[in-house]
C-alpha positions, 0 to 999 in steps of 0.5 A: 397644343403640348407645352413640351417646347414652351418656356414660361416664367413662374415662381415670381423670380422672372427666371425662365423654366422649361416645361417637359410635359411629356419628358422626364427631368434629369433630377426627377428621381430627386424630386420624387424623394422629396415629395415622399418626404412631405415637401410641397412645390414651393420648398421643392423649387427652393431646394432645386435653385439652391442645388443650381438647377433651373426653376421646375415648371409647374406642370413638371412637378404636377406630373411628377406628383401624379406618378408618386400617388399612382401606388395607394402606398405612395399616396399614403406615405406622402400624406402621412409624412406631411403630417409627420413633419408638421408634428416633428416626428419620424418619416414613414417609408413603404417597402413598395415605394422604395423599391421604385428607386434603383439606387436607394442609398440617398432615398434611405438617407433622406427618409431617415433625416430630410435635412441631408438634402438641404444641409448636405451632410454628405460632404462628398455628394456636396462636392459633386453637386456644388463644385462647378468644374466637378459637376461640369465634368460629371454632367458632360461625361454622361453626354458622351457616355464616357466609361466610368473607369476612364472618368476615374483616370481623368478625375484623379488627374484633374482634381488629384482625388478619387471618384467613389463609384457609389457616389457617381452612381448616386449623382447620375440617378438622382441629379443628372439621370439622362439615360432615357433621352434618345440623342434627338431629345437630348439635343432638344432638351439642351436647346430648350435649357439655354439658361442652364449654366453649362449650356455652352459646354453641352452645345460644344461637346455634344456629338463629340468622340471620347478623344474630342471630350478628353481633349476638351477637359485636358485629360487626354493622354499622349497615347489617346492622342496618337490613337485618335490621330491614327483613327482620323488618318484611317477614316481619311484613307477609306474616304480617299479610296471611295473618291478614287473608286468613284473617279480616279482623277478626283485627287490632285497630285498635291493632295497625293503628295500631302497624304503620303506625308501624313502616312509616313508620319503615322507609320513613325507614330506606330513604331514610337507610339507612347514614347517621350521622343515623339514629335511634339509639333505633330502633337500640336497639330493633332490637339488643334484639330481636335479642339480648335481654338477654344483653349489656350494650352496645346497638348505638347505644352501639357504633355511636356510639362508632365514629363518634365515633372517626372524627369527633374526635381527642380526646374532650371532656366533651360527647362522651365515648368509652365504655369498651366491652370484649368 
């Protein structure tokens, strides 16, 4: 029987690891690089745990090792570097091996100095890996396929710093490469990795729209909230027309009246889109619908706060700034 679906305890830690015999791991490219530098299973697992990954199952390590030595140059490089590390001399590299890695910067750095992984000499990469909130946003953004340009905007808003695209691509390629998963495989992988620290976040946002995702991380703009509400209304309008086409008596007078009120509000939204005078109560309702009861602050609170910061130099008793933290 395939052990794709099996949890097993290994490494003597009592922690459960997830065997994906027929499926790549998100951090597989990183593990390959570590093998090529001469690291063995025990050392690789220590590094994985230091980087807050779940323990790697032995069958996964065996599969990845086998992939590394398919090429004759890969086998020679791996064996030579184990000897080189034992003797304290520079590591070797073969160009045919290097070409396997579409993003080669980390490969080059690690082959030059293997301690760059364990000592995190690249401080920016260290931040992306070890900072819980930053790493959560990166991994979750990949789940919903958020465009990098939009992630940059949210990153600046949330962390008050720029996200470098090269660092972002390196992170995705070596630490969170999920682009080869189908939707079903990704969902199954998340379910089976239920001990992973971002498991609850993954389960909550999987299948989200971009607007839902931005709301969950509190990086949505007022314009995006409005656009999302308009999109929802248009979907409701199509559904309503389908119901009426099937049965013209299927919609009650109360429903029809509520729909007419929503239409009027949306027409007003289209006219005043993006203006500071937009109805805050409407935003409260929109935001509550998007993210439910999981967060403590409503979109109106966040948006009001930003506009007040732009409008006034010092808060007054009548215009007190909210202490909103995430």
